[in-house]
C-alpha positions in Angstrom: 15.6 33.6 -11.2 15.8 30.0 -10.0 17.1 29.1 -6.5 19.9 27.0 -8.1 21.1 30.0 -10.1 21.1 32.2 -7.0 23.2 29.7 -5.1 25.6 29.4 -8.0 25.9 33.2 -8.0 26.5 33.4 -4.3 29.2 30.7 -4.5 30.9 32.5 -7.4 31.0 35.8 -5.5 32.4 34.2 -2.3 35.1 32.3 -4.3 36.0 35.5 -6.1 36.7 37.2 -2.8 38.9 34.4 -1.5 42.6 35.3 -1.0 45.2 33.8 -3.4 47.5 31.1 -2.2 51.1 32.5 -1.5 53.9 31.1 -3.6 56.4 28.8 -1.8 60.0 29.8 -2.6 62.5 26.9 -2.8 66.2 27.3 -2.2 69.2 24.9 -2.7 72.8 24.7 -1.7 75.2 23.6 -4.5 77.6 21.0 -3.0 79.9 18.7 -4.9 78.3 15.3 -5.3 81.4 13.3 -6.2 83.7 12.3 -3.3 87.2 13.7 -3.8 86.0 16.7 -5.9 88.6 19.5 -6.0 87.5 22.7 -4.2 86.6 25.7 -6.2 89.6 27.9 -7.2 90.4 30.8 -4.9 90.3 34.4 -5.9 93.9 35.6 -6.5 93.7 37.9 -3.4 92.4 35.2 -1.1 95.5 32.8 -1.0 93.5 30.1 0.8 90.4 28.1 0.5 88.1 26.3 2.9 86.5 22.9 2.3 83.6 22.0 4.5 82.7 18.3 4.8 80.1 16.2 6.6 77.7 18.8 7.9 75.9 17.7 11.0 72.5 19.3 11.8 70.8 19.4 15.1 67.4 17.8 15.1 65.5 21.1 15.5 67.1 22.5 12.3 66.6 19.3 10.2 63.4 20.6 8.5 62.8 21.8 4.9 61.3 25.1 6.2 63.9 27.8 6.8 64.3 29.0 10.3 65.1 32.3 12.0 65.5 33.5 15.5 63.9 36.6 16.9 65.2 36.2 20.4 67.8 34.0 22.1 65.3 31.3 23.1 62.7 31.3 20.3 63.0 29.8 16.9 60.5 30.5 14.1 59.9 28.9 10.7 59.1 30.6 7.5 55.9 29.2 6.0 56.7 29.8 2.4 60.5 29.6 2.2 61.9 26.1 2.1 65.1 24.2 1.3 64.6 21.7 -1.6 66.3 19.1 0.6 66.4 19.3 4.4 69.9 20.3 5.7 70.5 17.0 7.4 70.3 15.3 4.0 73.2 17.2 2.4 
């Protein structure tokens, strides 16, 4: 066997053992895009609705990656769970 064939075989074996790349999951929030859009109708039992306007996002949270908190003073970001658009752009 030629040395070039041996190296090709070694590279093929090493690449076959490499881990697969995880899938990035994307999420979105459906917000009305037209100003003055009527709110969604309420359920008959609810008797009220809530319209949220002009969301403001603190700088630490204005990132496409989703965040979570394990303790009161520590924020973590998910590596493979992201918003399609960062929250500050809504």
